[in-house]
DOGUVEX-687754 format. One line per field, with one value per residue (C-alpha): residue in one letter; x, y, z. Coordinates in steps of 0.1 Angstrom, whole numbers. Layout:
BEGIN
aa	(A | ...)
u	(X | ...)
v	(Y | ...)
w	(Z | ...)
% end
This chain:
BEGIN
aa	(M | E | K | Y | I | R | K | F | S | E | L | S | M | E | D | I | A | L | V | G | G | K | N | A | S | L | G | E | M | F | N | R | L | T | P | R | G | I | L | I | P | K | G | F | A | I | T | V | T | A | F | Q | D | F | I | Q | F | N | H | L | K | E | P | L | E | L | L | L | K | E | L | D | R | N | C | Y | E | N | L | E | V | I | G | K | K | I | R | L | L | M | M | S | G | R | L | S | N | D | L | S | I | Q | I | S | S | A | Y | E | N | M | F | S | D | G | A | D | E | V | A | V | R | S | S | A | T | A | E | D | L | P | D | A | S | F | A | G | Q | H | E | S | Y | L | N | V | K | G | S | Y | A | L | L | N | A | V | K | K | C | F | A | S | L | Y | T | D | R | A | I | K | Y | R | E | D | K | G | F | E | H | S | K | V | F | L | S | V | G | V | Q | E | M | I | R | S | D | I | G | C | S | G | V | G | F | S | L | E | P | E | S | G | F | R | E | V | V | H | I | A | G | V | W | G | L | G | E | N | I | V | K | G | T | V | T | P | D | E | F | L | V | F | K | P | S | L | E | K | G | F | K | S | I | I | Q | K | K | L | G | S | K | S | K | T | M | V | Y | A | E | S | D | D | D | V | N | E | V | I | N | T | D | T | P | Y | E | L | S | Q | R | F | V | L | D | E | A | E | I | E | K | L | A | R | W | A | L | I | I | E | R | H | Y | E | K | P | M | D | F | E | W | A | K | D | G | I | G | H | Q | L | Y | I | L | Q | A | R | P | E | T | I | H | S | R | N | T | L | S | Q | L | V | T | Y | Q | L | Q | E | K | G | S | V | L | S | R | G | E | A | I | G | S | Q | I | I | C | G | R | V | C | M | L | S | S | P | D | D | A | F | K | L | N | K | G | D | I | L | V | T | D | T | T | S | P | D | W | D | P | I | L | K | K | V | A | G | V | I | T | N | K | G | G | R | T | S | H | A | A | I | I | A | R | E | L | G | V | A | A | I | V | G | T | G | D | A | M | A | Q | I | K | D | G | T | V | V | T | I | D | C | S | Q | G | R | I | G | Y | V | L | E | G | E | L | K | W | M | K | T | V | T | E | L | N | T | F | H | L | P | D | S | P | K | A | Q | L | I | L | A | D | P | E | K | A | F | A | L | S | F | Y | P | N | H | G | V | G | L | L | R | L | E | F | L | I | S | N | W | I | Q | I | H | P | M | A | L | V | N | P | E | R | I | T | E | E | S | D | R | L | E | I | E | T | L | T | K | N | Y | I | D | K | T | V | Y | F | V | E | K | L | A | Q | G | V | A | M | I | A | A | A | F | Y | P | K | E | V | I | V | R | M | S | D | F | K | S | N | E | Y | A | G | L | I | G | G | K | N | F | E | P | Q | E | E | N | P | M | I | G | F | R | G | A | S | R | Y | Y | H | E | R | Y | K | A | G | F | E | L | E | C | R | A | M | K | V | V | R | E | E | M | G | L | T | N | V | K | L | M | I | P | F | C | R | T | V | E | E | G | A | K | V | I | G | L | M | E | Q | F | G | L | K | R | G | E | N | G | L | E | I | L | V | M | A | E | I | P | S | N | V | L | L | A | E | S | F | A | E | L | F | D | G | F | S | I | G | S | N | D | L | T | Q | L | T | L | G | I | D | R | D | S | A | L | I | A | D | L | F | D | E | Q | N | A | A | S | K | Q | L | I | I | Q | M | I | Q | K | A | N | V | L | G | K | S | V | G | L | C | G | Q | A | A | S | D | S | E | S | F | T | R | L | L | V | E | T | G | I | N | S | I | S | F | N | S | D | A | L | I | K | G | I | I | T | I | N | L | G | Q | E | E | N | G | A | L | T | V | L | N | K)
u	(274 | 256 | 257 | 223 | 204 | 197 | 177 | 154 | 171 | 202 | 187 | 180 | 171 | 208 | 202 | 177 | 200 | 204 | 172 | 152 | 124 | 98 | 125 | 146 | 118 | 109 | 144 | 141 | 114 | 124 | 151 | 145 | 103 | 100 | 116 | 89 | 61 | 53 | 49 | 68 | 65 | 101 | 116 | 145 | 152 | 166 | 193 | 193 | 227 | 204 | 185 | 213 | 231 | 200 | 200 | 235 | 234 | 204 | 223 | 191 | 206 | 210 | 172 | 160 | 174 | 165 | 127 | 125 | 140 | 110 | 87 | 60 | 68 | 44 | 11 | 25 | 3 | 24 | 31 | 7 | 27 | 62 | 55 | 43 | 71 | 97 | 76 | 81 | 117 | 120 | 101 | 121 | 155 | 160 | 176 | 214 | 222 | 238 | 210 | 188 | 204 | 210 | 169 | 158 | 183 | 173 | 138 | 141 | 161 | 139 | 105 | 101 | 122 | 100 | 68 | 55 | 33 | 51 | 42 | 66 | 70 | 85 | 108 | 124 | 154 | 135 | 102 | 87 | 107 | 90 | 86 | 76 | 53 | 56 | 27 | 15 | 33 | 50 | 34 | 33 | 21 | 5 | 5 | 32 | 48 | 75 | 112 | 99 | 71 | 90 | 115 | 88 | 73 | 108 | 111 | 76 | 85 | 115 | 95 | 69 | 97 | 82 | 44 | 29 | 18 | 56 | 71 | 45 | 54 | 88 | 85 | 64 | 88 | 118 | 134 | 161 | 148 | 183 | 192 | 159 | 164 | 142 | 147 | 122 | 110 | 101 | 79 | 63 | 25 | 2 | -33 | -56 | -77 | -93 | -89 | -92 | -66 | -62 | -44 | -35 | -21 | -6 | -29 | -62 | -55 | -78 | -73 | -38 | -46 | -20 | -33 | -52 | -45 | -69 | -76 | -97 | -102 | -124 | -124 | -100 | -71 | -65 | -66 | -106 | -95 | -66 | -91 | -119 | -139 | -156 | -165 | -141 | -149 | -131 | -116 | -101 | -77 | -70 | -33 | -34 | -61 | -44 | -9 | -29 | -45 | -81 | -108 | -95 | -114 | -135 | -152 | -161 | -183 | -192 | -185 | -203 | -174 | -201 | -171 | -144 | -109 | -96 | -74 | -88 | -87 | -55 | -34 | -9 | 18 | 5 | -28 | -51 | -76 | -113 | -140 | -168 | -199 | -194 | -219 | -246 | -235 | -202 | -207 | -228 | -197 | -161 | -136 | -110 | -126 | -114 | -86 | -74 | -78 | -59 | -29 | -27 | -32 | -2 | 19 | 13 | 27 | 56 | 62 | 61 | 79 | 108 | 109 | 101 | 75 | 37 | 35 | 12 | 10 | -8 | -16 | -29 | -47 | -38 | -68 | -54 | -33 | -54 | -24 | -19 | 11 | 22 | 33 | 47 | 50 | 61 | 64 | 30 | 38 | 9 | 4 | 41 | 54 | 31 | 37 | 7 | 12 | -23 | -58 | -79 | -113 | -144 | -180 | -208 | -225 | -253 | -278 | -279 | -299 | -278 | -267 | -255 | -232 | -205 | -171 | -155 | -117 | -101 | -123 | -122 | -150 | -147 | -166 | -160 | -175 | -183 | -160 | -173 | -150 | -152 | -117 | -82 | -84 | -110 | -86 | -83 | -119 | -107 | -96 | -72 | -93 | -122 | -140 | -136 | -167 | -161 | -167 | -137 | -96 | -64 | -29 | -35 | -56 | -25 | -13 | -51 | -54 | -27 | -51 | -84 | -99 | -119 | -128 | -158 | -164 | -190 | -167 | -147 | -137 | -113 | -81 | -91 | -68 | -89 | -86 | -50 | -42 | -67 | -50 | -12 | -24 | -47 | -75 | -113 | -128 | -158 | -159 | -177 | -212 | -226 | -249 | -225 | -225 | -262 | -273 | -247 | -246 | -217 | -205 | -226 | -213 | -209 | -200 | -178 | -186 | -163 | -167 | -192 | -171 | -171 | -202 | -190 | -220 | -222 | -242 | -260 | -245 | -216 | -224 | -208 | -183 | -157 | -121 | -108 | -70 | -58 | -21 | -17 | 20 | 11 | -22 | -26 | -51 | -61 | -57 | -88 | -117 | -111 | -126 | -142 | -163 | -196 | -199 | -220 | -210 | -180 | -168 | -156 | -139 | -104 | -104 | -113 | -88 | -63 | -83 | -69 | -91 | -96 | -118 | -153 | -179 | -207 | -212 | -251 | -260 | -294 | -271 | -256 | -290 | -306 | -278 | -256 | -285 | -315 | -339 | -356 | -337 | -370 | -381 | -352 | -359 | -395 | -398 | -429 | -449 | -437 | -469 | -457 | -443 | -422 | -407 | -398 | -380 | -358 | -348 | -341 | -321 | -301 | -294 | -290 | -258 | -267 | -287 | -294 | -303 | -299 | -259 | -267 | -279 | -248 | -219 | -227 | -232 | -201 | -182 | -193 | -186 | -153 | -143 | -145 | -132 | -103 | -98 | -99 | -76 | -69 | -87 | -119 | -149 | -185 | -212 | -245 | -271 | -297 | -323 | -347 | -381 | -411 | -419 | -382 | -379 | -413 | -393 | -371 | -375 | -404 | -404 | -447 | -451 | -434 | -438 | -465 | -485 | -475 | -486 | -456 | -426 | -400 | -414 | -427 | -414 | -377 | -344 | -337 | -373 | -374 | -347 | -361 | -395 | -408 | -416 | -377 | -358 | -345 | -338 | -313 | -299 | -287 | -271 | -255 | -238 | -226 | -207 | -195 | -181 | -164 | -145 | -141 | -133 | -121 | -105 | -114 | -118 | -117 | -155 | -175 | -211 | -240 | -273 | -300 | -330 | -329 | -359 | -356 | -330 | -346 | -352 | -308 | -305 | -329 | -310 | -275 | -289 | -300 | -268 | -247 | -270 | -265 | -223 | -216 | -208 | -200 | -163 | -156 | -129 | -128 | -163 | -177 | -210 | -226 | -254 | -271 | -279 | -309 | -341 | -340 | -347 | -307 | -295 | -321 | -309 | -274 | -263 | -283 | -276 | -239 | -237 | -248 | -230 | -192 | -201 | -227 | -226 | -254 | -275 | -285 | -313 | -337 | -327 | -338 | -372 | -381 | -369 | -391 | -419 | -415 | -418 | -385 | -401 | -429 | -426 | -454 | -433 | -396 | -389 | -392 | -369 | -333 | -303 | -292 | -326 | -313 | -336 | -320 | -283 | -290 | -294 | -264 | -243 | -257 | -250 | -214 | -211 | -226 | -205 | -175 | -180 | -190 | -157 | -176 | -169 | -191 | -191 | -217 | -225 | -258 | -257 | -254 | -213 | -206 | -236 | -222 | -189 | -204 | -221 | -191 | -170 | -196 | -191 | -152 | -158 | -183 | -157 | -167 | -145 | -153 | -169 | -180 | -183 | -197 | -167 | -172 | -169 | -142 | -113 | -134 | -146 | -110 | -100 | -129 | -120 | -82 | -96 | -79 | -46 | -16 | -3 | -37 | -30 | -43 | -78 | -79 | -109 | -115 | -148 | -152)
v	(-437 | -464 | -499 | -505 | -470 | -449 | -416 | -406 | -375 | -397 | -418 | -417 | -439 | -446 | -467 | -498 | -523 | -512 | -504 | -516 | -500 | -485 | -469 | -455 | -436 | -424 | -413 | -396 | -379 | -367 | -351 | -340 | -331 | -322 | -286 | -284 | -287 | -322 | -337 | -366 | -384 | -383 | -417 | -441 | -471 | -502 | -513 | -549 | -555 | -559 | -587 | -602 | -604 | -615 | -643 | -651 | -644 | -671 | -696 | -695 | -699 | -736 | -742 | -717 | -735 | -765 | -759 | -740 | -772 | -790 | -763 | -780 | -760 | -778 | -771 | -752 | -776 | -773 | -736 | -727 | -752 | -745 | -707 | -713 | -735 | -702 | -679 | -698 | -706 | -663 | -657 | -680 | -663 | -630 | -596 | -592 | -565 | -542 | -543 | -537 | -507 | -491 | -497 | -487 | -451 | -441 | -443 | -422 | -400 | -390 | -395 | -380 | -400 | -433 | -421 | -413 | -441 | -449 | -473 | -498 | -510 | -539 | -527 | -555 | -550 | -562 | -543 | -513 | -516 | -507 | -548 | -561 | -541 | -565 | -541 | -559 | -593 | -581 | -565 | -535 | -525 | -490 | -472 | -489 | -473 | -481 | -496 | -532 | -532 | -517 | -546 | -569 | -554 | -552 | -589 | -598 | -575 | -597 | -628 | -612 | -620 | -655 | -648 | -675 | -649 | -633 | -667 | -675 | -641 | -643 | -679 | -665 | -632 | -659 | -642 | -662 | -663 | -664 | -629 | -608 | -594 | -569 | -536 | -520 | -486 | -468 | -437 | -410 | -423 | -401 | -402 | -411 | -431 | -396 | -383 | -403 | -420 | -436 | -443 | -422 | -425 | -403 | -421 | -437 | -470 | -489 | -473 | -463 | -427 | -404 | -375 | -374 | -381 | -405 | -401 | -423 | -422 | -433 | -426 | -435 | -458 | -467 | -503 | -504 | -493 | -520 | -548 | -536 | -534 | -502 | -481 | -447 | -415 | -413 | -380 | -376 | -346 | -332 | -324 | -299 | -277 | -280 | -268 | -238 | -228 | -238 | -260 | -294 | -315 | -332 | -362 | -367 | -399 | -400 | -434 | -452 | -455 | -474 | -489 | -465 | -483 | -472 | -481 | -506 | -495 | -520 | -527 | -537 | -519 | -528 | -512 | -533 | -522 | -522 | -516 | -491 | -481 | -448 | -423 | -413 | -372 | -385 | -414 | -385 | -362 | -361 | -371 | -343 | -309 | -294 | -274 | -312 | -332 | -304 | -301 | -341 | -340 | -315 | -335 | -364 | -344 | -335 | -371 | -384 | -359 | -366 | -404 | -394 | -426 | -429 | -437 | -447 | -432 | -435 | -405 | -398 | -367 | -365 | -355 | -333 | -312 | -315 | -319 | -339 | -359 | -387 | -419 | -440 | -439 | -462 | -471 | -479 | -511 | -523 | -496 | -480 | -510 | -511 | -499 | -493 | -515 | -535 | -522 | -552 | -547 | -574 | -567 | -590 | -612 | -623 | -611 | -628 | -625 | -603 | -623 | -592 | -559 | -538 | -520 | -534 | -540 | -541 | -544 | -582 | -606 | -644 | -671 | -697 | -716 | -703 | -712 | -698 | -692 | -679 | -676 | -691 | -720 | -731 | -730 | -768 | -764 | -739 | -754 | -734 | -713 | -711 | -674 | -666 | -656 | -638 | -611 | -599 | -602 | -595 | -601 | -636 | -645 | -639 | -675 | -687 | -652 | -671 | -699 | -675 | -667 | -637 | -627 | -613 | -598 | -582 | -555 | -532 | -506 | -496 | -493 | -526 | -553 | -576 | -547 | -543 | -577 | -583 | -558 | -571 | -608 | -594 | -614 | -601 | -586 | -571 | -556 | -542 | -560 | -558 | -594 | -614 | -642 | -642 | -641 | -663 | -699 | -721 | -747 | -726 | -712 | -671 | -646 | -618 | -586 | -557 | -544 | -517 | -493 | -486 | -509 | -548 | -573 | -610 | -626 | -660 | -693 | -691 | -660 | -657 | -630 | -614 | -603 | -576 | -571 | -543 | -536 | -501 | -497 | -501 | -486 | -451 | -424 | -401 | -364 | -359 | -367 | -365 | -400 | -393 | -409 | -411 | -408 | -403 | -422 | -407 | -438 | -452 | -419 | -426 | -465 | -450 | -421 | -447 | -458 | -440 | -405 | -370 | -364 | -361 | -355 | -359 | -362 | -366 | -350 | -368 | -402 | -375 | -361 | -393 | -418 | -393 | -365 | -387 | -358 | -333 | -300 | -280 | -303 | -288 | -248 | -258 | -285 | -270 | -280 | -319 | -339 | -373 | -377 | -408 | -383 | -358 | -385 | -398 | -359 | -354 | -384 | -378 | -342 | -345 | -330 | -297 | -265 | -253 | -283 | -265 | -268 | -304 | -303 | -282 | -302 | -330 | -324 | -304 | -334 | -356 | -337 | -328 | -360 | -368 | -336 | -342 | -376 | -360 | -331 | -308 | -327 | -311 | -324 | -315 | -312 | -315 | -294 | -317 | -333 | -354 | -359 | -345 | -384 | -389 | -363 | -368 | -403 | -387 | -381 | -353 | -350 | -358 | -327 | -303 | -319 | -318 | -349 | -349 | -372 | -372 | -360 | -371 | -336 | -318 | -298 | -307 | -293 | -254 | -247 | -257 | -237 | -201 | -215 | -205 | -240 | -252 | -217 | -221 | -255 | -249 | -220 | -248 | -266 | -236 | -231 | -262 | -256 | -226 | -240 | -269 | -241 | -215 | -225 | -260 | -245 | -272 | -250 | -280 | -282 | -271 | -270 | -279 | -268 | -296 | -293 | -259 | -256 | -218 | -194 | -171 | -198 | -204 | -166 | -164 | -195 | -178 | -146 | -169 | -186 | -153 | -141 | -169 | -166 | -186 | -159 | -173 | -162 | -155 | -177 | -193 | -207 | -222 | -229 | -255 | -266 | -300 | -304 | -328 | -307 | -299 | -266 | -266 | -276 | -255 | -225 | -233 | -199 | -182 | -209 | -205 | -167 | -177 | -209 | -222 | -253 | -281 | -318 | -339 | -358 | -386 | -404 | -374 | -358 | -390 | -391 | -361 | -361 | -389 | -382 | -413 | -416 | -438 | -444 | -463 | -500 | -502 | -484 | -490 | -511 | -478 | -458 | -459 | -433 | -443 | -437 | -416 | -386 | -384 | -392 | -364 | -339 | -347 | -345 | -310 | -298 | -311 | -293 | -262 | -261 | -263 | -233 | -214 | -223 | -239 | -275 | -301 | -336 | -365 | -380 | -402 | -441 | -445 | -442 | -466 | -495 | -488 | -489 | -477 | -449 | -438 | -439 | -415 | -393 | -392 | -387 | -355 | -341 | -341 | -329 | -352 | -387 | -400 | -432 | -455 | -469 | -502 | -491 | -467 | -491 | -502 | -468 | -458 | -484 | -476 | -437 | -453 | -474 | -505 | -494 | -517 | -493 | -500 | -525 | -560 | -567 | -597 | -612 | -642 | -654 | -675)
w	(1317 | 1333 | 1313 | 1313 | 1311 | 1285 | 1292 | 1261 | 1258 | 1248 | 1222 | 1185 | 1156 | 1156 | 1188 | 1174 | 1179 | 1217 | 1229 | 1201 | 1171 | 1202 | 1225 | 1196 | 1179 | 1213 | 1217 | 1186 | 1188 | 1223 | 1209 | 1172 | 1173 | 1210 | 1200 | 1169 | 1198 | 1198 | 1237 | 1246 | 1280 | 1297 | 1305 | 1301 | 1284 | 1296 | 1273 | 1251 | 1275 | 1302 | 1287 | 1275 | 1308 | 1321 | 1301 | 1308 | 1346 | 1350 | 1325 | 1303 | 1267 | 1266 | 1282 | 1256 | 1223 | 1239 | 1244 | 1210 | 1191 | 1204 | 1191 | 1161 | 1130 | 1111 | 1129 | 1159 | 1179 | 1212 | 1207 | 1237 | 1259 | 1250 | 1251 | 1286 | 1300 | 1282 | 1302 | 1338 | 1331 | 1323 | 1355 | 1377 | 1370 | 1388 | 1380 | 1392 | 1419 | 1395 | 1370 | 1397 | 1415 | 1382 | 1371 | 1406 | 1403 | 1373 | 1385 | 1414 | 1400 | 1374 | 1387 | 1422 | 1443 | 1427 | 1439 | 1404 | 1381 | 1350 | 1321 | 1315 | 1278 | 1257 | 1228 | 1207 | 1186 | 1157 | 1167 | 1143 | 1118 | 1080 | 1073 | 1103 | 1130 | 1160 | 1173 | 1203 | 1201 | 1236 | 1267 | 1286 | 1323 | 1331 | 1360 | 1377 | 1410 | 1432 | 1427 | 1435 | 1410 | 1387 | 1386 | 1387 | 1358 | 1338 | 1345 | 1330 | 1296 | 1295 | 1296 | 1273 | 1244 | 1246 | 1242 | 1217 | 1196 | 1197 | 1190 | 1159 | 1146 | 1145 | 1129 | 1101 | 1095 | 1096 | 1126 | 1145 | 1181 | 1197 | 1174 | 1192 | 1223 | 1247 | 1257 | 1282 | 1280 | 1316 | 1305 | 1324 | 1333 | 1309 | 1330 | 1300 | 1319 | 1335 | 1301 | 1265 | 1243 | 1209 | 1172 | 1145 | 1109 | 1084 | 1059 | 1055 | 1070 | 1043 | 1011 | 1016 | 1005 | 1017 | 1017 | 1051 | 1085 | 1106 | 1139 | 1163 | 1198 | 1231 | 1265 | 1290 | 1281 | 1245 | 1251 | 1241 | 1207 | 1199 | 1215 | 1194 | 1226 | 1216 | 1184 | 1187 | 1174 | 1139 | 1125 | 1088 | 1083 | 1051 | 1050 | 1021 | 1035 | 1070 | 1055 | 1039 | 1072 | 1060 | 1082 | 1075 | 1093 | 1066 | 1084 | 1118 | 1132 | 1167 | 1179 | 1211 | 1232 | 1258 | 1276 | 1293 | 1305 | 1340 | 1367 | 1394 | 1432 | 1442 | 1468 | 1444 | 1431 | 1397 | 1392 | 1374 | 1347 | 1346 | 1319 | 1331 | 1313 | 1297 | 1312 | 1282 | 1280 | 1276 | 1248 | 1230 | 1232 | 1207 | 1224 | 1211 | 1200 | 1166 | 1180 | 1189 | 1162 | 1140 | 1167 | 1164 | 1128 | 1126 | 1147 | 1121 | 1093 | 1114 | 1125 | 1091 | 1073 | 1097 | 1091 | 1054 | 1054 | 1065 | 1101 | 1129 | 1166 | 1199 | 1215 | 1249 | 1267 | 1303 | 1323 | 1348 | 1329 | 1296 | 1274 | 1244 | 1241 | 1216 | 1233 | 1203 | 1168 | 1140 | 1105 | 1089 | 1077 | 1051 | 1023 | 1025 | 1013 | 984 | 950 | 931 | 898 | 898 | 902 | 915 | 915 | 929 | 919 | 932 | 904 | 926 | 952 | 985 | 1020 | 1044 | 1074 | 1090 | 1084 | 1097 | 1090 | 1060 | 1056 | 1025 | 994 | 986 | 981 | 995 | 1005 | 1028 | 1060 | 1094 | 1125 | 1156 | 1184 | 1216 | 1222 | 1213 | 1233 | 1207 | 1179 | 1175 | 1156 | 1129 | 1097 | 1073 | 1050 | 1073 | 1081 | 1119 | 1138 | 1172 | 1196 | 1192 | 1190 | 1208 | 1200 | 1215 | 1186 | 1162 | 1154 | 1147 | 1123 | 1099 | 1090 | 1081 | 1045 | 1063 | 1098 | 1110 | 1148 | 1164 | 1182 | 1168 | 1143 | 1116 | 1140 | 1159 | 1164 | 1142 | 1113 | 1115 | 1113 | 1085 | 1067 | 1072 | 1062 | 1029 | 1043 | 1043 | 1070 | 1088 | 1120 | 1147 | 1133 | 1166 | 1161 | 1140 | 1164 | 1167 | 1135 | 1117 | 1123 | 1131 | 1098 | 1073 | 1043 | 1039 | 1017 | 1029 | 1004 | 1013 | 977 | 983 | 1007 | 1039 | 1050 | 1047 | 1039 | 1055 | 1031 | 1033 | 1009 | 981 | 958 | 925 | 919 | 897 | 901 | 877 | 877 | 855 | 851 | 857 | 849 | 812 | 810 | 785 | 804 | 773 | 777 | 758 | 764 | 798 | 817 | 848 | 874 | 883 | 921 | 949 | 981 | 997 | 1016 | 981 | 971 | 986 | 971 | 937 | 935 | 922 | 893 | 860 | 860 | 854 | 885 | 891 | 860 | 881 | 923 | 930 | 961 | 965 | 981 | 1008 | 1016 | 1012 | 1031 | 1054 | 1064 | 1061 | 1071 | 1045 | 1047 | 1053 | 1079 | 1097 | 1088 | 1098 | 1125 | 1140 | 1107 | 1111 | 1120 | 1128 | 1158 | 1147 | 1126 | 1151 | 1174 | 1144 | 1138 | 1174 | 1174 | 1144 | 1156 | 1189 | 1191 | 1176 | 1188 | 1154 | 1136 | 1101 | 1110 | 1110 | 1073 | 1065 | 1084 | 1072 | 1036 | 1037 | 1047 | 1025 | 998 | 1012 | 1012 | 975 | 965 | 986 | 973 | 939 | 948 | 926 | 898 | 892 | 911 | 898 | 921 | 909 | 934 | 947 | 921 | 938 | 926 | 948 | 955 | 963 | 986 | 1001 | 1012 | 1035 | 1074 | 1078 | 1038 | 1031 | 1053 | 1027 | 994 | 968 | 954 | 919 | 884 | 870 | 894 | 865 | 845 | 879 | 909 | 906 | 893 | 894 | 898 | 933 | 943 | 941 | 947 | 984 | 991 | 987 | 989 | 1025 | 1017 | 988 | 1009 | 1032 | 998 | 991 | 1027 | 1028 | 995 | 1003 | 1033 | 1014 | 989 | 1012 | 1048 | 1037 | 1006 | 981 | 954 | 929 | 934 | 908 | 909 | 884 | 878 | 871 | 854 | 844 | 820 | 807 | 804 | 828 | 853 | 852 | 858 | 890 | 903 | 896 | 914 | 941 | 946 | 944 | 972 | 992 | 992 | 957 | 932 | 896 | 890 | 927 | 938 | 905 | 909 | 879 | 873 | 851 | 836 | 833 | 793 | 793 | 781 | 744 | 757 | 769 | 734 | 710 | 729 | 737 | 729 | 759 | 783 | 774 | 784 | 820 | 829 | 826 | 807 | 799 | 812 | 791 | 808 | 786 | 802 | 811 | 775 | 760 | 781 | 774 | 733 | 729 | 755 | 778 | 816 | 821 | 855 | 835 | 831 | 805 | 780 | 792 | 762 | 740 | 760 | 741 | 745 | 710 | 694 | 664 | 679 | 711 | 696 | 670 | 702 | 716 | 689 | 681 | 722 | 716 | 684 | 699 | 732 | 709 | 690 | 718 | 739 | 768 | 782 | 776 | 792 | 793 | 826 | 817 | 819 | 781 | 780 | 807 | 789 | 753 | 735 | 703 | 717 | 738 | 704 | 693 | 716 | 710 | 673 | 678 | 701 | 736 | 763 | 789 | 795 | 829 | 837 | 869 | 883 | 871 | 835 | 838 | 827 | 797 | 787 | 787 | 765 | 743 | 743 | 733 | 705 | 723 | 717 | 727 | 754 | 774 | 805 | 801 | 817 | 832 | 847 | 871 | 874 | 908)
% end
C-alpha cells in the first residue's frame, strides 16, 4: 500500500487522524451510503503523513514555531504579517520525489491518465468535528487538470493550514498549531458550473427545528452561496411527510440568483472563476424540480441517521449528466450541541424609524455603534462591540467578526458565510438587506431587531427592549386546560414550537393572504374584471411563474399553513378560514373591483356569509383547495378547520355542504370542523350548532362587540368596549357550560386571555378545554393557569 495515498473506498470515519474530518467523511459515505443510492464523487486522499513528511523534508518545524511565537495573542495586530510569512515559507518548500510520484500515479490511474479535471480540497485533522466546524478556514481549488497543476494545488492546500483565519480559529478554539495537520482530497470534478449547486441542513438552521430539511441552491458554483453574493432559492422539506410518501415540500422561495459563478477561459492548468450575470429566464426558474428537492432531502435523512446527529452538506448537480451528488457532509455545529433548558425571548419596547431590513439571523435585539467596512483591511476602524455593516463577508473576515456585537450585510441569505458565523458566535445579524451601506450612516447608533420572525429590522437610535428568560427544566405545562398559541406568521412557527404548548388554537388565514399572497382571490379567478392597470401589472409580477393564476393562491396558502402545521405536528393546529371584512378585502391587490361599499363592515359581508355568496364562492373554493392540499397531499391531518362569524344554523349547514362539495368532508380522514362562538346566536343556539360542528372557539372580541352593541373599530366609544363586562362574561360562561354538557370541545382565542390574569382564571374555573394566547403572553398565561405553583420556571426579565 502506498504510504501517502488512500482511495475514498479505503476510508471510514475511523481514519480522521489519517486524512482529516472531510476526507474521512467522504470515505465513510462513499463506502456506506453509495449502496443506499447516494452519489458521492470518486476520489482519493493524500494523508497527513504526506503533510508531516513535507514539513520534515523541508526543515520547516522550527521556523514555523519561531514565527508563531511572534504572534500577538492579545490584539492579533500582526496576524496578517505572521500568516503571510508562514504561507510564503510553506510555498518555498518542495514535495519530495516519492510524494510527487505517488500523487501523480494515483491521479493518472483514477482519472483517465491525468486528463480529467478534479477538485482539490483541504481536510484538517481537527476539521468537521461536532465542536469545531473549521468550515472555510482552509483553501480548495477547483477544475485542476494535469499532474503539474495538481502538485501545485496540493502545496497550496498545505500552506492554507496557516491562513489568517485558520490561525485565529485555532487560537480561539484552543487547538495547538503543531498538533493540527492537513490532508488533501482529490475528488472528481462535478460540472456544477454549467449546472447548479448549493448547501443543505438536516434541520432548520435558524431555529434548530429538527423535523425539516433546509436546502438552498444557485446556478453555477456554490461559492456564491457561501460568500453571500446572491440570494439563493430555498426549500423546506417536512421529514414525516417525506417518509410517509406525501408531498413534503412545505416551502419554496425563489431567490434572485442574479450571478452565476463559472470557470473563466484560461491557459493555466488551474482555471479561475468569474461571476457572470444570470440570464433573466434562468433567474426566474428554481434550480431544482420537486423530485430533485425530495431526493436531496431523502439523502439528508439517510446521512443524518447514519451519523446519528444533525448534519450540513454540500450538493451539486452536474450540467452534463444532470445527476445530483453530495460533495461533503459534516456535523451541524450550532443547534446539535444545544439542549433547550431555557427559553430566551426578546421584545422591543419602543418604536423606531426603519433604516433597512433583511433576513434575520437569530432572535436577539441589540444596540451598538455602526462601523462601516469595505474589506477586512479596514479592521483597525472596528471597536469591540460595534455593529459591522458591509457588503458581504467571506472566511477572510473571521478574525474580525469575533469583535462585533452584530452584523449587517447588503448581500447574502440564511446560508451565507455571515449568517453561519453569526450563529456560531451567537451574535445578531441581518443579511441580504440590499441597501444597508447606502441607508445607514457610519458611526451612528442603531438597534438590530431580529425578534419579529424571518425579517430583521435595522432601527435608528438606541431603543429600549426587554429580554425574558424562562427555565424550561422546571416549567410545568398543564394537561387541562390546554395552553395554545394564536399564530399568523409562518416564519415564526419553528421558533415558537419550542415554547411549552399544546399546539395552535387559532391560525388566522388573513395574515397569510395579505402578506404571502397579497392578491384578492377573486382577482385571480376573474382577472378580466380588474380595472386598474397598476393592479394588473402587480398581479402579473407576483404570479409570473404560474400559467393558472389561481394555482398561485392555492400553493402559497397551502405552504404557509403547512409550515405552521409542520412546526407543531402532531399537535392540533386550528385554521380559521378567512375572516377579512369587506374594507380589508378591498385593500388587497385588485380587491376594490370585487368588494361592496359598506357603512359598517364589522357586522356586514364577512365570515360564513361570504363563503356561499356568488361574490366570493369561487374564492372560498381556493381556500378549501389549499386546505385539501395540506391535509391530504401533505399528510398534515393535525390541521382542523374553523368557520368564523356564522350567524345562523342554516348558514352553518350551507357552509358545511359547500366544503364537502370542495373536497373537505367533515369526518373524512379525521377532518374536524369547528365554529367560532362570537355571536350571541352561537351561544343561545349552541345545541343546534353542535349538531353541525365538532367544537367551539369563543371569540371574545366580537362576542363583546355584539353583546354591548359597540363597533370595536369606533374610536368614539372605544372606552366602553370591555371583554370583562358582566354581560359578555355571562355569555362566555354559558357557552363553556353548554359545550361541556354537549360533550363538545370549547376554547377561547380572543385577546382577553392574553391581557387579563383574572379573565384567564375565570375561564379555568368555568371548565374551558383550551385557551389560546399570543406568543408574548403564553408563558404568563400558563403560570396563571397553574395558579402560580412552585414548579413553574422562574421568569427572569432583564430590561435594557
